[in-house]
C-alpha positions in Angstrom: 1.7 -28.3 -26.2 3.5 -31.0 -24.3 7.0 -30.8 -23.0 9.8 -31.5 -25.5 11.2 -35.0 -24.9 14.9 -35.5 -24.4 17.3 -38.3 -23.7 17.9 -39.4 -20.1 20.4 -37.1 -18.4 23.6 -38.1 -16.6 23.6 -38.4 -12.8 25.8 -35.3 -12.3 24.3 -32.7 -14.5 25.9 -29.7 -16.0 23.8 -26.5 -15.8 24.2 -23.4 -17.8 22.4 -20.4 -16.3 21.8 -17.6 -18.8 20.8 -14.0 -18.1 21.4 -10.6 -19.6 19.4 -7.9 -17.6 19.3 -6.8 -14.0 15.9 -8.4 -13.2 17.1 -11.7 -14.6 20.3 -11.5 -12.7 18.5 -10.8 -9.4 16.1 -13.6 -9.9 18.8 -16.1 -11.1 21.1 -15.2 -8.2 19.5 -17.5 -5.6 19.2 -20.4 -8.1 22.8 -20.0 -9.1 24.0 -19.8 -5.5 22.1 -23.0 -4.6 23.2 -24.8 -7.7 26.9 -23.9 -7.3 26.8 -25.3 -3.8 25.0 -28.5 -4.8 27.1 -31.6 -5.3 24.7 -32.9 -7.9 25.5 -30.2 -10.4 28.3 -28.6 -12.2 27.2 -25.0 -12.8 28.3 -22.3 -15.2 26.9 -18.9 -15.9 26.6 -17.1 -19.2 25.9 -13.3 -19.3 24.7 -11.8 -22.5 25.1 -8.2 -21.5 21.8 -7.2 -22.9 21.8 -4.4 -20.2 25.5 -4.0 -19.6 26.0 -1.7 -16.7 22.8 -2.7 -14.9 23.6 -6.4 -15.0 27.2 -5.8 -14.0 25.9 -4.1 -10.8 24.2 -7.2 -9.8 27.2 -9.4 -10.6 29.4 -7.2 -8.4 26.8 -7.2 -5.6 26.3 -10.9 -5.6 29.8 -12.1 -6.4 28.4 -14.6 -9.0 31.1 -16.1 -11.2 30.8 -15.4 -14.9 32.1 -18.1 -17.2 30.9 -16.7 -20.5 30.1 -13.1 -21.5 28.6 -12.3 -24.9 28.8 -8.6 -24.2 26.2 -7.8 -26.9 25.1 -4.3 -25.8 25.4 -1.6 -28.4 24.3 2.1 -28.4 20.8 2.3 -29.8 20.3 -1.4 -30.0 17.0 -2.7 -31.3 15.2 -6.0 -30.6 16.6 -7.2 -33.9 20.1 -6.5 -32.7 19.6 -8.2 -29.3 17.9 -11.2 -30.7 20.4 -11.9 -33.5 23.5 -11.2 -31.3 22.3 -13.5 -28.5 21.4 -16.3 -30.9 24.7 -16.2 -32.6 26.7 -15.8 -29.4 24.9 -18.7 -27.7 25.7 -21.0 -30.5 29.4 -20.8 -29.6 28.8 -20.9 -25.9 26.6 -24.0 -26.1 29.2 -25.8 -28.3 31.9 -25.1 -25.8 30.0 -25.5 -22.5 28.0 -28.6 -23.6 25.5 -28.3 -20.8 22.9 -30.9 -19.9 20.3 -28.2 -19.0 20.1 -24.5 -20.0 18.3 -22.4 -17.4 16.6 -19.2 -18.5 14.5 -16.7 -16.4 11.4 -14.8 -17.2 10.4 -12.9 -20.4 13.4 -11.0 -21.7 14.7 -11.2 -25.2 17.8 -12.9 -23.7 15.6 -15.6 -22.1 13.6 -16.2 -25.3 16.6 -16.3 -27.6 18.8 -18.4 -25.2 16.0 -20.9 -25.0 15.7 -21.0 -28.8 19.5 -21.5 -29.1 19.3 -24.5 -26.7 16.4 -25.9 -28.7 18.5 -25.7 -31.9 21.2 -27.7 -30.0 18.7 -30.2 -28.7 19.5 -29.2 -25.1 16.6 -29.2 -22.6 15.5 -25.9 -21.1 14.4 -25.1 -17.6 12.3 -21.9 -17.4 12.2 -19.9 -14.1 9.1 -17.7 -13.6 7.1 -19.7 -16.1 3.5 -19.2 -16.9 3.0 -15.5 -16.4 0.4 -14.2 -18.9 -1.3 -10.9 -19.6 -3.2 -12.6 -22.5 -2.4 -9.6 -24.7 0.5 -10.2 -27.1 1.2 -6.5 -27.3 1.2 -5.8 -23.6 3.8 -6.0 -22.2 5.8 -5.8 -25.5 7.8 -7.9 -26.4 7.7 -9.7 -23.0 4.4 -11.5 -23.5 5.6 -13.3 -26.6 9.1 -13.9 -25.2 7.8 -15.9 -22.3 5.3 -17.8 -24.4 8.1 -18.8 -26.8 10.4 -19.8 -23.9 7.5 -21.8 -22.4 6.8 -23.7 -25.6 10.5 -24.7 -25.7 11.0 -25.6 -22.0 11.1 -29.1 -20.6 10.7 -27.9 -17.0 8.4 -25.0 -16.0 9.0 -23.4 -12.6 5.9 -21.4 -12.0 5.9 -18.8 -9.2 2.2 -19.3 -8.3 -0.7 -21.6 -8.9 -2.3 -19.1 -11.3 0.9 -19.3 -13.4 0.7 -23.1 -13.3 -3.0 -23.0 -14.4 -2.0 -20.8 -17.4 0.5 -23.4 -18.5 -1.9 -26.3 -18.1 -4.5 -24.3 -20.1 -1.9 -24.1 -22.9 -1.4 -27.8 -22.9 1.7 -28.2 -20.9 2.0 -31.5 -19.0 1.2 -31.1 -15.3 4.2 -33.3 -14.3 6.6 -30.8 -15.9 5.2 -27.8 -13.9 6.5 -27.0 -10.4 5.0 -24.3 -8.2 8.0 -22.8 -6.4 7.3 -19.2 -5.5 9.3 -16.4 -7.2 13.0 -16.3 -6.7 12.9 -12.5 -6.5 11.5 -12.9 -3.0 14.5 -15.1 -2.1 16.8 -12.3 -3.2 14.8 -9.5 -1.6 14.6 -11.2 1.8 18.3 -12.0 1.7 19.5 -8.5 1.1 16.7 -6.9 3.2 18.0 -8.8 6.2 21.6 -7.7 5.4 20.5 -4.0 5.4 18.7 -4.5 8.7 21.6 -6.3 10.3 24.4 -4.1 9.1 24.3 -0.6 10.7 27.2 0.7 8.6 25.5 -0.4 5.3 22.2 1.2 6.5 24.0 4.4 7.3 25.7 4.5 3.9 22.5 3.9 2.1 20.7 6.6 4.1 23.5 9.0 3.2 22.7 8.6 -0.5 19.3 10.2 0.1 19.8 13.1 2.5 16.6 14.8 1.1 14.3 12.1 2.5 12.0 13.7 5.1 11.0 11.2 7.7 8.1 13.3 8.8 6.4 12.8 5.4 4.9 9.7 3.7 7.2 8.9 0.9 5.7 7.8 -2.5 8.2 5.8 -4.6 7.6 5.9 -8.3 8.9 3.9 -11.2 7.5 4.2 -14.8 9.2 3.1 -17.9 7.2 0.6 -19.9 6.9 0.9 -23.7 3.1 0.7 -23.7 3.1 3.9 -21.6 5.2 5.9 -24.0 2.1 7.1 -26.0 0.7 9.6 -23.5 0.9 7.3 -20.4 4.0 8.9 -19.0 2.4 12.4 -19.4 -0.7 11.3 -17.5 1.4 9.7 -14.7 3.3 13.0 -14.4 0.1 14.9 -14.2 -1.1 12.7 -11.3 2.3 13.0 -9.5 2.1 16.8 -9.8 -1.3 16.8 -8.1 -0.1 14.5 -5.4 3.0 16.6 -4.7 0.8 19.5 -3.6 0.0 17.5 -0.4 2.1 18.7 2.5 2.3 15.3 4.1 3.9 13.5 1.2 7.2 13.3 -0.6 7.7 11.8 -4.1 10.9 10.1 -5.2 11.1 9.0 -8.8 14.2 7.2 -10.2 13.9 8.0 -13.9 14.7 5.5 -16.5 17.4 6.7 -19.0 15.3 5.9 -22.1 14.7 9.3 -23.7 11.0 8.4 -24.3 10.7 8.5 -20.5 13.4 10.9 -19.3 12.6 13.7 -21.7 8.9 13.7 -20.8 9.4 13.4 -17.1 11.9 16.1 -16.9 9.8 18.4 -19.0 6.6 17.7 -17.0 7.7 17.6 -13.4 11.5 18.4 -13.5 11.0 21.6 -11.5 8.0 20.7 -9.3 8.7 21.1 -5.6 8.4 18.0 -3.5 9.2 15.7 -6.4 12.8 14.4 -6.4 13.9 13.0 -9.8 17.0 10.8 -9.3 19.0 8.5 -11.5 18.1 4.8 -11.7 19.5 3.1 -8.6 21.5 0.0 -8.0 19.6 -2.9 -6.4 20.5 -2.2 -2.7 19.8 1.6 -2.8 16.4 0.9 -4.6 15.6 -1.8 -2.0 16.4 0.8 0.7 14.0 3.2 -0.9 11.3 0.6 -1.0 11.8 -0.1 2.7 11.6 3.6 3.5 8.5 4.2 1.3 4.9 4.4 2.4 3.4 3.6 -1.0 4.7 2.5 -4.3 3.4 3.6 -7.8 4.9 1.4 -10.6 4.5 -0.1 -14.0 7.3 -2.6 -13.2 6.6 -6.3 -12.9 9.3 -7.0 -10.3 8.3 -4.2 -8.0 4.7 -5.6 -7.9 6.3 -8.7 -6.4 8.9 -7.1 -4.1 7.0 -4.3 -2.4 4.3 -6.5 -0.8 7.0 -8.5 0.9 8.0 -5.3 2.6 4.4 -4.4 3.5 4.1 -1.7 0.9 0.8 -1.2 -1.0 1.3 -1.0 -4.8 -0.7 0.9 -7.4 0.1 -0.7 -10.8 0.1 1.9 -13.5 -0.7 -0.4 -16.4 -3.9 -1.4 -18.2 -3.3 -5.1 -17.4 -0.8 -7.2 -15.6 0.7 -10.7 -15.9 0.8 -10.7 -12.1 -2.9 -10.9 -11.2 -2.1 -12.7 -8.0 -1.2 -9.4 -6.2 -4.5 -7.8 -7.4 -6.5 -10.9 -6.2 -4.6 -10.9 -2.8 -5.2 -7.2 -2.3 -1.5 -6.3 -2.1 -1.8 -4.3 -5.4 -4.4 -2.3 -7.3 -4.6 -1.9 -11.1 -5.0 1.8 -11.9 -3.5 2.2 -15.3 -2.5 5.7 -16.3 -5.9 7.1 -15.6 -5.2 10.4 -13.7 -8.3 10.2 -11.6 -7.8 6.5 -10.7 -4.3 7.2 -9.6 -5.3 10.1 -7.5 -8.3 8.5 -5.9 -6.5 5.4 -4.9 -3.3 7.1 -3.7 -5.3 9.7 -1.7 -7.4 6.9 -0.1 -4.3 5.1 1.0 -2.7 8.3 2.3 -5.8 9.4 4.2 -7.4 6.3 5.5 -5.3 4.1 7.9 -7.7 1.2 7.7 -7.6 1.2 3.9 -3.8 1.3 4.1 -3.5 -1.6 6.6 -6.0 -3.6 4.5 -3.4 -3.7 1.7 -0.1 -3.5 3.7 -1.0 -6.4 5.9 -2.2 -8.8 3.2 -0.2 -12.0 2.6 2.3 -11.7 -0.3 1.3 -14.3 -2.9 4.7 -14.4 -4.6 6.8 -16.6 -2.3 8.4 -17.4 1.0 12.1 -17.1 0.1 12.6 -20.8 -0.6 12.0 -20.9 -4.3 15.6 -21.5 -5.4 15.9 -24.5 -3.1 12.8 -26.0 -4.6 14.0 -25.4 -8.2 17.4 -27.0 -7.6 15.8 -30.0 -5.8 13.2 -30.5 -8.6 15.9 -30.4 -11.3 17.8 -33.0 -9.3 14.8 -35.3 -8.7 12.9 -34.9 -12.0 15.7 -34.3 -14.5 
């Protein structure tokens, strides 16, 4: 499918950046910062509040201005609730803001629905982190469909890698509408990682949050929360973690997602296991600190697959497939699924064999160099 055609835009363009979850906010932050400072744009930000507390944490951390807030989050909200409330809320925002370009990020329900609302208003869409594909519409769910819908609406596709660009071309997107920029999450990570390293007081405060970290042990950082792992996957992950925790040279830290499908299982399976520390989900800076302190990361998160290699941390991806195959190809990550034996074999190999560990930790991160946001803003200015 070719890009949607639109009328020529005015010389000073008005951007509306829309996000609703913590990952979106973190990945939109460097773009928003660059656009707000650019004389070629008037920039406003709309927050849907899909994940209220978590997105607010990033807004407070980054100091981004919020011009519109849909505040849609409700207890027990479903995909039907999020989609309908974002769509109706965006109708009013777009009518008032009258942007020349709507910018959405990634594969959330907010991104998909905001793109659809812009399409209904005949406003062109720029899609950050375009072209990721697992090629399985049910995994991850609903993200795989969300990003495909956003991609079919978008006029500009900002692909993080050449592989993502190739996915878009294979789907019929015009090559001159696709720009390989790197992933903006690396911009954000490098920015705040440098702040942690440079600010001794900040570093000390972050360390004080985790007094149980034993510097004599190799820390394994775990995240696991994806819907496709609810049906037995979380139990298998816990079984593998229980086995790893028996090693005297490791320490496991697991920030547990509040979703009861995750928390209830994790607490029942490994809540009392020595050497496993279950903690609440962390704000961005504390979690970044934990990544920096870790030896190895086990995750089913997409963002962590991109972040950890920038810090030199090997990643075992606990999913059956990934829309981020670049890390697998580059050797910074390995796909192990929720197979107990695969998790244990790969983790023990990395813990026991220094050459295997260096072979992953020292590989080039394929996801960016920290300049993605600058490229995106310049491309919008030059190719809009």
